[in-house]
C-alpha positions as CSV (number, residue, x, y, z in Angstrom):
1,M,60.1,-34.6,75.9
2,E,57.5,-37.4,75.9
3,Y,58.4,-40.6,77.8
4,I,57.2,-44.0,78.5
5,D,57.8,-45.6,81.9
6,M,57.6,-49.4,82.0
7,H,57.1,-49.9,85.6
8,C,55.5,-48.1,88.7
9,D,53.7,-49.6,91.6
10,T,51.1,-46.8,92.0
11,I,48.0,-49.0,91.7
12,S,49.3,-51.2,94.5
13,R,50.0,-48.2,96.6
14,L,46.4,-46.8,96.0
15,H,45.0,-50.2,96.8
16,K,46.8,-50.2,100.2
17,S,45.6,-46.7,100.9
18,R,42.0,-48.0,100.5
19,E,42.5,-50.3,103.4
20,K,42.3,-47.2,105.5
21,E,39.8,-44.5,105.7
22,G,40.3,-41.7,103.1
23,G,42.1,-43.8,100.4
24,E,44.1,-41.9,97.8
25,D,43.3,-41.3,94.1
26,L,45.1,-41.6,90.7
27,Y,44.5,-38.0,89.7
28,E,46.3,-36.6,92.8
29,N,48.1,-38.4,95.6
30,S,51.1,-38.2,98.0
31,G,53.1,-40.8,96.2
32,H,55.5,-40.5,93.2
33,V,53.0,-40.9,90.3
34,D,49.6,-39.3,89.6
35,L,47.8,-38.0,86.5
36,R,48.5,-34.4,87.3
37,R,52.3,-34.9,87.6
38,L,52.4,-37.4,84.7
39,K,51.2,-34.6,82.4
40,K,53.6,-32.1,83.8
41,G,56.4,-34.5,83.3
42,G,55.5,-35.3,79.7
43,A,54.4,-38.8,80.0
44,L,53.1,-40.5,76.8
45,M,52.4,-43.8,78.5
46,Q,52.7,-45.3,82.0
47,N,52.8,-48.9,82.9
48,F,50.8,-49.6,86.1
49,A,51.9,-52.8,87.9
50,V,49.7,-55.0,90.1
51,F,52.2,-56.0,92.7
52,I,51.6,-58.8,95.2
53,C,53.9,-60.0,98.0
54,M,53.1,-63.7,98.0
55,E,54.1,-64.0,101.7
56,E,51.6,-61.3,102.8
57,T,48.3,-62.4,101.3
58,Q,46.3,-65.6,101.6
59,E,44.5,-65.0,98.4
60,P,47.0,-63.7,95.8
61,R,44.8,-64.2,92.7
62,Q,41.8,-62.5,94.3
63,E,43.9,-59.6,95.6
64,A,45.4,-59.1,92.2
65,L,42.0,-59.1,90.6
66,R,40.8,-56.5,93.0
67,M,43.8,-54.3,92.0
68,C,42.9,-54.8,88.3
69,R,39.4,-53.7,89.0
70,L,40.7,-50.6,90.9
71,Y,42.9,-49.7,87.9
72,S,39.9,-50.0,85.6
73,A,37.7,-47.9,87.9
74,Q,40.4,-45.2,88.1
75,V,41.1,-44.9,84.4
76,Q,37.3,-44.9,83.8
77,K,36.8,-42.2,86.4
78,Y,39.5,-40.0,84.7
79,E,38.8,-41.0,81.1
80,K,39.3,-37.3,80.2
81,Y,43.0,-37.7,81.0
82,I,44.0,-41.4,80.5
83,S,42.8,-44.3,78.5
84,P,43.8,-48.0,78.8
85,V,45.9,-49.7,76.2
86,L,45.2,-53.2,75.0
87,S,47.0,-52.9,71.6
88,Y,49.6,-50.7,70.0
89,G,47.2,-48.7,67.8
90,Q,45.5,-47.4,70.9
91,I,48.7,-45.6,72.0
92,E,48.6,-43.6,68.8
93,E,44.9,-43.0,69.2
94,N,45.3,-41.7,72.7
95,R,48.2,-39.4,71.6
96,R,46.0,-37.9,68.9
97,E,43.3,-37.2,71.5
98,G,45.7,-35.8,74.0
99,K,45.3,-38.5,76.5
100,L,47.9,-40.5,78.5
101,S,48.0,-44.2,77.8
102,G,48.0,-46.7,80.6
103,L,49.2,-50.3,80.3
104,L,48.2,-52.7,83.0
105,T,50.9,-55.2,84.1
106,I,51.5,-57.8,86.9
107,E,54.5,-57.9,89.1
108,E,54.6,-61.5,90.4
109,G,53.5,-64.2,88.2
110,G,52.8,-66.3,91.2
111,V,49.3,-64.7,91.3
112,C,48.3,-67.1,88.5
113,Q,49.0,-70.0,91.0
114,G,50.5,-72.1,88.2
115,K,47.3,-72.2,86.2
116,I,47.2,-71.2,82.6
117,E,43.5,-70.4,82.8
118,N,44.3,-67.8,85.5
119,L,46.9,-66.2,83.1
120,R,44.1,-65.9,80.5
121,E,41.8,-64.4,83.1
122,F,44.3,-61.6,83.7
123,Y,44.7,-61.1,80.0
124,E,41.0,-60.7,79.8
125,M,41.1,-58.1,82.6
126,G,43.5,-56.1,80.4
127,V,47.0,-57.2,81.6
128,R,49.5,-57.0,78.8
129,M,52.8,-57.6,80.5
130,M,53.8,-59.8,83.4
131,T,56.9,-60.1,85.6
132,L,57.4,-63.8,86.0
133,T,58.6,-63.6,89.6
134,W,59.2,-61.2,92.4
135,N,61.4,-62.1,95.3
136,F,60.1,-65.6,96.1
137,P,60.1,-68.8,94.1
138,N,56.8,-69.6,92.5
139,E,55.2,-72.2,90.1
140,I,56.9,-70.4,87.1
141,G,60.5,-70.0,88.3
142,H,63.0,-68.6,90.7
143,P,63.9,-65.0,91.6
144,A,67.2,-63.1,91.4
145,F,66.9,-62.1,95.1
146,N,65.4,-65.0,97.0
147,M,63.7,-63.7,100.2
148,A,62.6,-67.2,101.1
149,L,66.3,-68.0,101.8
150,A,66.6,-65.0,104.0
151,K,63.7,-66.2,106.0
152,E,65.5,-69.5,106.4
153,G,68.4,-67.7,108.0
154,E,70.8,-66.8,105.2
155,D,72.3,-63.3,105.2
156,M,70.0,-61.0,103.2
157,R,72.9,-58.6,102.3
158,K,74.9,-61.5,100.8
159,L,71.8,-62.7,98.9
160,M,71.5,-59.3,97.3
161,Y,74.9,-59.9,95.6
162,R,74.9,-63.6,94.9
163,P,73.6,-64.5,91.4
164,D,71.5,-67.7,91.1
165,L,72.9,-69.6,88.1
166,E,71.2,-72.9,88.9
167,H,67.5,-72.4,89.5
168,G,65.6,-71.0,86.6
169,L,62.2,-71.6,85.0
170,T,60.1,-74.6,85.8
171,Q,58.4,-76.7,83.1
172,K,55.3,-74.9,83.9
173,G,57.2,-71.6,83.6
174,R,58.1,-72.5,80.0
175,E,54.5,-73.2,79.3
176,F,53.6,-69.8,80.7
177,V,56.1,-68.1,78.4
178,E,54.7,-69.9,75.4
179,E,51.1,-68.9,76.3
180,M,52.0,-65.3,77.0
181,E,53.5,-65.0,73.6
182,R,50.5,-66.7,72.0
183,L,48.1,-64.3,73.8
184,G,50.2,-61.2,73.2
185,M,51.3,-60.6,76.8
186,I,54.8,-59.2,77.1
187,V,57.3,-61.4,79.0
188,D,59.1,-59.4,81.7
189,V,62.3,-60.9,83.2
190,S,63.0,-58.3,85.8
191,H,63.3,-60.0,89.2
192,L,64.0,-63.4,87.5
193,S,67.2,-65.4,88.3
194,D,70.1,-65.4,85.9
195,A,69.3,-69.1,85.2
196,G,65.7,-68.1,84.5
197,F,66.8,-65.3,82.1
198,Y,68.6,-67.9,80.0
199,D,65.7,-70.3,80.1
200,V,63.5,-67.6,78.8
201,L,66.0,-66.8,76.1
202,A,65.9,-70.5,75.1
203,C,62.2,-70.9,74.9
204,A,60.8,-67.5,73.9
205,K,60.3,-66.8,70.2
206,K,59.7,-63.1,70.4
207,P,61.4,-60.1,72.0
208,F,61.0,-59.8,75.8
209,V,61.7,-57.0,78.3
210,A,63.4,-56.4,81.7
211,S,61.0,-53.6,82.7
212,H,63.0,-52.2,85.6
213,S,66.6,-53.5,85.8
214,N,70.0,-51.8,85.6
215,A,73.6,-52.9,84.8
216,R,75.4,-55.3,87.2
217,A,78.8,-54.1,86.1
218,V,78.0,-50.7,87.5
219,C,76.2,-51.9,90.7
220,P,76.5,-55.5,91.6
221,A,73.1,-56.1,93.0
222,V,71.6,-59.3,91.5
223,R,68.5,-57.4,90.5
224,N,70.7,-55.9,87.8
225,M,71.7,-57.6,84.6
226,P,75.3,-58.7,83.7
227,D,76.8,-57.7,80.3
228,D,76.1,-61.0,78.7
229,M,72.4,-60.8,79.6
230,I,72.2,-57.2,78.3
231,R,73.8,-58.3,75.0
232,K,71.5,-61.2,74.6
233,L,68.3,-59.1,75.4
234,A,69.5,-56.6,72.8
235,E,70.2,-59.3,70.2
236,R,66.6,-60.6,70.8
237,G,65.2,-57.1,70.1
238,G,64.2,-56.5,73.7
239,V,64.5,-53.5,75.9
240,M,65.4,-52.9,79.6
241,G,64.2,-50.0,81.7
242,L,66.4,-47.8,83.9
243,N,65.4,-48.4,87.6
244,F,65.7,-45.4,89.8
245,C,66.1,-47.3,93.1
246,P,69.2,-45.9,94.7
247,D,70.4,-49.4,95.9
248,F,70.3,-50.7,92.4
249,L,72.2,-47.6,91.1
250,T,75.2,-47.6,93.4
251,D,76.7,-50.2,95.7
252,A,74.8,-50.2,99.0
253,Q,77.4,-52.6,100.5
254,K,79.6,-49.6,101.1
255,G,77.2,-48.5,103.8
256,E,77.2,-44.8,102.7
257,P,74.1,-42.6,102.4
258,N,72.4,-43.5,99.2
259,P,69.8,-40.9,98.2
260,G,70.0,-41.5,94.4
261,T,71.7,-39.3,91.9
262,L,71.4,-38.4,88.2
263,E,75.1,-39.2,87.9
264,A,74.4,-42.8,88.9
265,I,71.6,-43.2,86.4
266,L,73.8,-41.8,83.6
267,A,76.5,-44.3,84.5
268,H,74.1,-47.2,84.0
269,A,72.6,-45.7,80.8
270,K,76.0,-45.3,79.1
271,H,77.2,-48.7,80.2
272,I,74.1,-50.4,78.8
273,I,74.4,-48.5,75.5
274,R,78.1,-49.5,75.3
275,V,77.2,-53.1,75.8
276,G,73.8,-53.5,74.1
277,G,73.6,-50.5,71.8
278,V,71.3,-47.6,71.8
279,E,68.2,-49.7,70.8
280,C,67.9,-51.8,74.1
281,L,67.4,-49.0,76.7
282,G,64.2,-47.5,78.1
283,L,62.9,-46.3,81.4
284,G,61.4,-48.3,84.3
285,S,61.4,-46.0,87.3
286,D,59.9,-48.3,89.9
287,F,58.2,-45.2,91.3
288,D,55.9,-45.9,94.3
289,G,57.8,-49.2,94.7
290,I,60.9,-47.5,96.0
291,E,61.4,-45.0,98.9
292,G,62.5,-42.4,96.5
293,H,65.3,-40.8,94.4
294,G,67.0,-37.7,95.6
295,E,67.2,-35.8,92.3
296,L,64.1,-37.4,90.7
297,P,61.5,-37.0,93.5
298,D,58.5,-38.0,91.3
299,C,57.3,-38.3,87.8
300,S,57.1,-34.6,87.2
301,F,60.9,-34.4,87.2
302,M,61.4,-36.6,84.2
303,P,62.5,-33.5,82.0
304,R,65.4,-33.2,84.4
305,L,66.6,-36.7,83.4
306,A,66.2,-35.9,79.7
307,D,68.3,-32.7,80.2
308,A,71.0,-34.6,82.1
309,L,71.2,-37.3,79.4
310,G,71.6,-34.7,76.7
311,K,74.3,-32.8,78.7
312,S,76.2,-36.0,79.2
313,G,76.9,-36.1,75.5
314,L,74.1,-38.3,74.2
315,S,72.4,-37.1,71.1
316,Q,68.8,-35.9,71.0
317,D,67.9,-38.9,68.9
318,T,69.5,-41.2,71.5
319,V,67.6,-39.6,74.4
320,E,64.3,-39.9,72.5
321,K,64.9,-43.6,71.9
322,I,65.6,-44.1,75.6
323,F,62.5,-42.0,76.6
324,K,60.0,-43.6,74.3
325,G,61.3,-44.9,70.8
326,N,62.8,-48.2,71.9
327,V,59.7,-49.1,74.0
328,L,57.3,-48.1,71.2
329,R,59.2,-50.3,68.8
330,V,58.9,-53.4,71.1
331,Y,55.3,-52.6,71.9
332,K,54.4,-52.2,68.2
333,E,55.8,-55.7,67.6
334,L,54.2,-57.4,70.6
335,L,51.0,-55.7,71.3
336,S,48.9,-56.8,68.3
């Protein structure tokens, strides 16, 4: 079954590998995602995130631009297998030609350094989705899990389970959302605080996504979405992607081994469908941004998830919506 994955950190991983001699490659590497295994797993489209930790780089914008150029160089090198997507029509064109579609995204809106002109620069580089925050506050808004507070001495474990209902988007953040919608860049609220989610809901005019977030009712980590947010996202016509990170699937507070199971993914999928309906759920593996998942070791194992969803009682039509249909609907509306 074909699938679309809204989030992986493979480009950032390849970029880091190039800091050492013998850097790895998009066609075949030792991570979770490469072209060889994407084909084996049935990928129709893969989102490739440019991830920046703002606390670890002196030049976040320049670092992000270098990753964008690496992505472009890699898809050009392997144009026989993959083609970049700037608009919805190119997804269908690539499918007809038997090619994988690649969508370039940013994970950490802080790389724009609060400047709309930098946002436009990334759009010109091919970026078509941006996660507004990562785990640090930036000029756009505040994160769900605030590592800056941990650096100031607060208990990191408690921060993982304490929602931020007070600190949301800044005024500049609202301007970014407006400009992203004008450009045709998808707004991604994964990693954003609860307050920030509701601010996006208030100022956005179009559907938006949570590219790699699960259900907080199943696992209480603040990176997951509570039921009201799931319902509001669905009502807006948006979609959220199941995240395979074991600590966002089951409660890590219990201190038990947590390798990741298909059963846990199914629990989130069924809860999200009960709350938001079948139209709001997609996939957002977080491959190459997580240590791994015990039963889905890499992207070639995606048919195993499709099989498990079907055996759990979901119809073939529902599984196809989760695997690609719902994301395609949103991309058709937003990627002009």
